[in-house]
N, C-alpha and C positions, 0 to 999 in steps of 0.2 A: 537363479537371478533375482537381484533386487527387485524392490517394488515401490514406483510412487503413487502416492498416491492425489492427482491433483483437482485439487479446488476451486473449482468456479461459484462465485456469491452472487444470485440473481435476486432483482425487486426490480419489478416492472420492467424488463428489457429484456425478451425473451429470443428476440431476432439478435440481440450482437449475443444475447449466452449462443443458442445455437450455431452460430456464423463460428464465433470463435469454439464449440467441439469438435468441428468440419475440417479448423485449420489445424485442430492438432492430430485427428484421423488422418488426412493430408497430408501432416508434413513430421509422424511420428512413427514411422514406419522402420527406419534402420540405426535401431537403437540397442542398447544394451542393456536393456532395465525391460520389464513388466509397468504396465502403470494402467490406474482405474482412473476413470473422470469422477469425479462427484458433484453434484452441483446441489447445493444451497439454497432452493429458497425461500428466503428473508421474510415468507411473510406477504407475498405479493400482493396487489388490491386487482387488477388487470387479468388477464385469461391466461398469466404466464404459466402457471402450473397446468392445464389442463393439454396445453402447447407443449411443456416439456415431455410431459408422461407422452406422446408421439416419435419422443427419441429414442431411437434401441442406440443399448453399448453403455451407458452413463447410470450411475447408485444418483436416485433425486432423491433428496429429505426435504420434507418440509418445515421450516422455524413454526411454531409457535405462537411467536410474537416477531413484531421487527428490532429488535436492543440495538442494531450500529453493526458496523462495518465486522467490527473485531468480534461479538456473541455470535455473527452469525458464519464468519470464517472459524470459530473455535467449536460448531457445532462438525465439519468436516476436518477437522484436528482429533476430535474423540474421535471417532469413528477412524481414522487412519492409526490409531494408535490402538481403538479394538478392535481390527485387521491385521493387525502387527504388519505395517508395510513400515517398511524401512526410509524412507524419504515422503515429505511434502513439500506439493510447491503450490503456493501461493496462488494465485494468479487475476488478473483482474478480468470478467467477463468479455468487458468492451477490446479488447485484446486478439491480432492475430497474430499465431504464428510464423515463422519457418522451416522453411527445410533442415531437420534434425534442432533445429536450436535447442529445444529440451535437451536433445542427448551431451550436445556441447555444454549447460550447464552441470548437468550430470557426473560427467568427466571430469569437468574444472574442479567441480566440490571432492570427489575422491581422489583426486591428483593434493590438492592442497586441505592437509588436516587442519592445518591449523583457523580453516571459515568457517565462520558458523551459518553466514548466511551470503548464497549466492544469486546472485542476478546477473541478467542478461542487459545486451546493450539497447533499451529503449529506444524507438524516435516515431515523432508523429505521423498517422495513420495518411492525414489530407496534407502533406508537406513530409515523406519521406524521407531526406533529405535534413530535415532539422530532430535534435535531440530534445528527448521528452525526459527522458530519466539512464545518464550514462555514470550515475554515482555524487558521490556528494559528502557534505560533513554538517553536523550538528553544530550550531552554533552556541553558545551555552547562556555566553555574556549576554544576547539578545536573545534567547532560548525560543529560539527556531532552527528550522534544518535548510540548509543551504543547499541548491542542485545547481553541477557542477554544468556552464554550458549552453543552460536550458533554451531554447527557441533557436541557439544556433545549430549552421551546418557544421554536419561532423566530419574532421581530417580524419579520411585512412591513410595510418602508418604501419601498418601490419603487427601493430601490439592487439595480441586475441587475449591479454588478460591485469588485472590491473587492482588493486589494494583500495577501499576509500572507509568511508564514514559512514555513511547514509545512502540507503536505499530505496525507493518506492514499495510500498506494499502489492504495487501492480503485477511487481514478479518476483514473488523468494521463494530461491529453493535451501530447504533445509533438513538433515535427518532429524528422522521423528525424536529420537533421543535428546534430541537436544531441548525441545520442548519440553521434555518430561522431568530434565536438570531445570528449565531455567524457568519455566511455566505458562502458559495460553496469551496471547494477544492480548493486550490492558484493555477491558471494558470500559472504561471510566469514561473514553471521550465519545464517542458513540458511532464519530464520524471525524475523520481529519485528526494526527497525529499517532493515533494507533502506531503509525510504522515509525516514526521519530521517539516514543519513549522504548520499540521494541527492536532496533536499531543502538539505544545506549545500553538497555540489557543487560543486549547480548555480548557488546563490549565493556561491559563491569563486568561476565563472569569470565573475561581474558579469551574472547573470543575475534576474528577478525572477520572481517565483510570485502567479498567480493565481487567484481563484475565481468563475468566470461562476454569482452566487446568481437568476439567473432562468432556470437549468438544474436539475431536477431528479431526483437520482437516489435511488433504496429501499436502503438493505443491512440482507441480514438477520441482523446480527448484533441480539441479543436486549438493548433497553432497559436490561432488570433481571436485565444478564448477571454483573455482580458485576464491570466491568473487570478482567479478563483476570487473574480471580483463584485460576487453575485451578492444581493444580502445573506442568502443562506449560508453559504461558503466563509464569508463578514463575520455571521454571529459564531457559528463552530468553532473557526482558525481560531479567534478571538480569546473564549471559553476556554476551548482546550490548552491553548499557551499559559494561560493561569495556571491551568493545574500543571502542566508539564515545568515550568519555573518551581512552584512550590513543591511538587513533588523529588528534584531532582536540586533543589538550592540552586543551583546554577552559581551567581558570583553576587547572592543575597541581595542584598540590598538595593546593588547597583542595578545589576539585571532589573528591580523593579521599579527603580528611577527612569530607566532607558523606556523599559515596556510601554509605562504610566503615561510618561510626557511626549512619548511620538503618539502614543493613541490622542493624546490633546489634539496635537496640529492635523493627527490623519480625521480627525472629526472636524474641524475648525476647515480645510479644504473639502469635507462632503456635506458642507451646510452654505458654502461660498458658492459651491456651484452645486445648489441645488436636490441635490439626492440625499430625501429625508430617507428612505428605506436604507439605505447606504449607511446613512447616523443613526438611525432605531436600533439597526444589526450590530453597531459595534457596541452601541448602548448595554441591552440587551444584551451580550453577548461578554463584556465588562460584570456586570449582573450576574447572571448565570455560573458564571466563573468564579467570584467571589463566591457566592452562595455555597457551590460546593467545596472549593476549602474552608469555611465556615462550618458546616454541618462534618465537615471531616470524614469525608468519605476517600480521600484518595488513597 
């Protein structure tokens, strides 16, 4: 029987992590695989580590530093490779899996051999009828990813599976051999855009991406959160978008012109609305992104 290494990344959020672990244990009994839950604690500064040590039936690894989302997950991925797990499931620690949801994406991935990454239908936890992510696409002209119908009500049509161009890092099932072939998650982004980059790299290597619509996972990201308009998200999304545009070249000068012209417009809106912290974050993101490119670290 094949094995799935289920990797959860925790940072100062052990309560959600424990709820996620419990949902896996409760809803992954009737399956066609063995599984191991690996929790990577990304150098939490609260009592996360001590609380997670109390949980039975998991493998707990502490990172030596918080080097970001990709770096933390890569620790778990390396553990999966070393322990010869055939599959790896990257799962956000603030998710709740439903009955047999993991089994369903596993069976779909085995059936569709052209797929590199298989995801689930991810719905909002606080409004379970609304889509968090059921697939999307990478807009290379704008240098960003677009999630189809995000925040809209899901319409049941008995469709169990669909091909797509982008899925979030919230739920990614893949063969371990895929990572061995194309490499680990990109660590230059720290947070945000690593899933965009990874999906792009997977497709460049000739693999497709799929969503198992009959598999439902709930994400605790709020349906009314404002779509990442807090200063932290603005800074890192701006920085990482610059890095992504440079790395994949996109549409060259046209993409850069679009990016900077629209950032000027966004900056003016922040200023008119007296959103000083948002404007500051936007400027810092541009500076840090350009600095990264200048240093040639991509």
